[in-house]
C-alpha positions, -999 to +999 in steps of 0.1 A: -206-059-189-183-030-198-150-042-212-119-032-194-095-009-212-063-023-227-033-010-208+002-010-221+029-015-195+046+017-206+017+036-191+028+026-155+053+051-144+052+045-106+057+007-106+084-017-119+073-049-135+095-079-142+085-111-158+103-141-143+105-177-155+076-186-131+055-155-131+057-117-123+073-094-098+058-059-093+076-034-071+065+000-060+080+026-036+059+038-007+076+072-009+055+103-016+078+133-017+055+159-001+045+136+028+081+125+033+095+160+035+067+170+059+075+141+082+112+146+079+109+183+090+083+176+117+101+146+133+134+165+134+116+196+149+096+174+174+127+154+186+149+185+188+125+202+211+116+171+231+152+160+238+163+196+246+135+201+272+134+165+286+165+167+309+152+198+327+118+182+332+133+151+348+156+171+369+127+178+392+124+140+400+086+140+405+065+110+396+041+132+376+068+139+352+067+104+338+038+115+316+065+134+296+079+101+284+051+101+258+069+129+239+101+109+231+080+079+223+059+099+198+092+114+184+107+080+179+075+067+163+076+096+139+113+089+130+104+052+123+074+062+101+096+087+082+122+059+076+093+036+064+082+063+039+118+068+027+130+033+023+101+008+022+088-008-010+058-029-018+067-061-037+041-084-052+054-118-064+031-139-084+037-175-096+015-204-107+004-212-071+006-180-049+006-143-049+026-128-020+028-091-012+056-080+012+063-046+025+099-039+036+128-038+044+114-022+076+085-041+092+052-025+083+016-035+076+004-046+042+017-081+039-007-105+021-006-140+007-032-159-013-031-194-029-044-200-064-064-231-054-086-210-031-094-182-056-122-180-082-120-143-093-097-113-092-110-077-094-100-040-087-117-021-060-116+017-054-117+029-018-112+061+002-077+060+017-080+094+035-094+128+032-076+160+023-094+194+027-126+174+032-122+157-002-118+120-004-085+107-017-090+074-036-067+044-039-071+011-056-068-025-043-066-058-061-088-082-043-095-119-047-128-138-042-125-172-026-139-204-043-171-202-022-175-165-032-178-152+004-143-141+013-127-111-004-090-111+003-064-084-005-037-092-030-023-056-029-036-022-019-026+014-018-022+018-055-026+054-067-035+047-103-062+024-117-039+014-145-014-001-120-042-022-105-056-032-138-023-045-152-018-066-120-053-080-123-048-090-159-014-106-152-029-127-124-059-137-145-036-147-174-012-166-152-039-184-132-062-189-161-091-171-145-119-159-168-127-123-161-163-119-148-181-088-135-180-083-097-205-060-079-177-043-059-154-039-089-143-004-100-156+005-134-138+035-150-164+056-168-145+084-185-112+070-198-096+094-223-085+078-255 
């Protein structure tokens, strides 16, 4: 088995880590500047056009015009998504009995909770988050294997850097006294520069 690299916490620039009396708290912003600015511009543009044209469309008072209600619904959805990108954070709280990931303050997907007594192993998995110019964009997830070994549950996902995921994995293993073992799905970094 290839040994995992040693990571100092100063190598993580995109996540805050705080040690508490009972465990750890990791906090990461969802904000990605380029995507945020695109959605800010596009949602303002979409809503400006939609809300300008909508009164004249409904002035005709024809039932077919109800289809145009999709445009303000899409516009409001884009505004909400832009606010999520701008203000939401991912917070992972680990203590001796649980690991809880919460996304907020605005409701959004990505909330996970696992209990220590159900977990036998923690590992880092790489996955394709999306494609850009036909090239896969990879992200990392921390996953937990249940005591029976069948269920692989998320602890946290959407991490841009392997080092972020590795530090979280090591903190959980240390806190929960889990001996690190090789997992078939586990990401193995091949070319780490020294």
